[in-house]
Phi, psi and omega in degrees: 000132184284131180288135180279141174246143181235148185286149177290131184296155184272337180293131186293318179297319179293322178300315181297316179297316180299319181296317178297317180294319180298319179294321179295316180293327178294319178297329180276358177097012179263157176246126181245105180275132176198170177227144180199186176285106187291347179295337181298319182267355180071030181254165176293154176297130180094356179266143180207177177297139179078013181247148177230143181264118181228121177053042177077001179244158181255123182240143176284139179285117183289341182285345183277143176267140181286130178271129179301145182297321181297323179294316181298312181294320179298313179292328177294316178296321178298315178296321179297321177296318178297318179297318179297318179297316181296313181295326177298317178296320180298315180297317180295322177295320178297317180295319180295321177297320179296318179294320178299317178297322179296319179296317181295323181293333180264003187305123180076006185257014181268105181249340181246176179286135180284127178254112184297332181281356174251013180284175186296324186254019183293337181290349179274354183230168177214151179289147184229027182246011179290155179291138177284165182294338182257010180269097186288162181289158181294148179282154177298160183302318184290341181258002180284171182277359180142188183253132180250120176255141184233131172248107182286173184211152176094196177285180185298324180294317177294322179292324177297318176298319178296320178296317178301313180292329180297320178297317180294319179296319177298323177294318180297319183275356184055046184248162172270124184269129171273138181312123186302150178264130180279161183280120178255004186241014180283184183301327185280344180053043180275124182265016180291143175259176181304317184291340178279338184254314186245155176283098188292324180293319176296319179302315182288318183287322182295325183263013185297332179276347182258313183214138175283126183235135177233158181283331175198165179290132180303146181299323180299320179290319180297320180290331181278348181279132180287328181229157176294166180306137179287138182248132178207164177235125181268157178295159177292149177056038179290144181276162175303326179297323178297316180296322180289325184275323188254327186265318184302317179301322178292319179298318180293327182281322185258347179071341177215135185219134177247128176257120184262164180047048188275084174224122181056045181261010179231141183301152180290318186265114178235174177290167190301317182295321179289325176295321177295322177297320175304314181295320180297321180291310188289320188258351182230312186285322181276093180244133181294159177294161184301316179299322180291318179295322179295315179295318179296318179294324177294321178295316180296318179299318179295318180295317182290338176284346181266318181197177182246359181234138184220156174234127179266133181237127177261112185289331178055046178275079180226159185305317182294322179293317180298321181292314183290331182291326181075011184270160174251129189251019173080025181264010177081192183295326180298317179297318181298318181294318181293316179293324178296319178294321179296317182295327179289332181285336183275099181292333182271004180292123182300154181298327183297325179292321179297319179294317179295320180299317179296321180296315179294322181295322180288317184280340180055044181263135176255123183262013180250139176246123182259119180255119182295131177227154175282130181293133182296328181294335178287343183270351183278000000 
């Protein structure tokens, strides 16, 4: 049976891998027949691995064993994979070194707010929160279906989500939104109002084409109302249809409606225009006040002058977290009694948590280690 010969591949990386495998097989006593441009190796025409020149003729070395084509190709692909892996690591290391140098060169040089759309790779992305062509402008206050009041709930992140959803709900109900009221009764007992955290004038002006927003219900309207605003709580993740079927009739009848504990009270999946409105509220309309932004930028500048990598940790020191953890935090008998009372109130608390809580309470073991650190705010 005549031995098949195969042409040397044209891809340079494949050629290099093939050449290495051929040399390795030759050392092992195999013969690899092939043909290629012999000028690459600087050999005479007709000379190859496993060949000897005798009396002007080229003879195959009979002592060599023929290497199967599948073995040669398989080992070539394996070598090519190793080369690709190696070069990939080299390129990534070079890129990481370049980024490190860039960070060091800017160290301590961040004086303004970082704009993500002016970053190096911003041309690879595009904004997707613009108004669609069929998203009509908000109706005037006098033509709306009434006034929507919102009482947010939870920590600042949950309240921000509630504010975002409140704007969308006001759009669904074709209502005038009163600036949302922040939660003053949460675990943190923070008495800050909306105007203390967010730029309320920017919030109202930026969303003026989407939803009509007022700081409070006009006195003339309040005097004309026979009853105070109706208060209700909607189920979590309620759909737009629920608001239109269950909430809108009450709003039309009472002219003013307050939704309490407004956290995650709107479904995640909405139509495209409403999702874009969510993005406009969360990423553009809700802007912190100037003192908060100044302090935050100063904090970021200080952190970046220390290192370029950070880990964010959410301590979650709230009653529900403390109850569910079952841990004892070193607050003495008063803490044990308060956490025990909280755990008894949670009907959905699994039995395993109750057992763990009792075990920790009996053993009085503290599983937390406190390492003294200098507060970063003291360094500003």
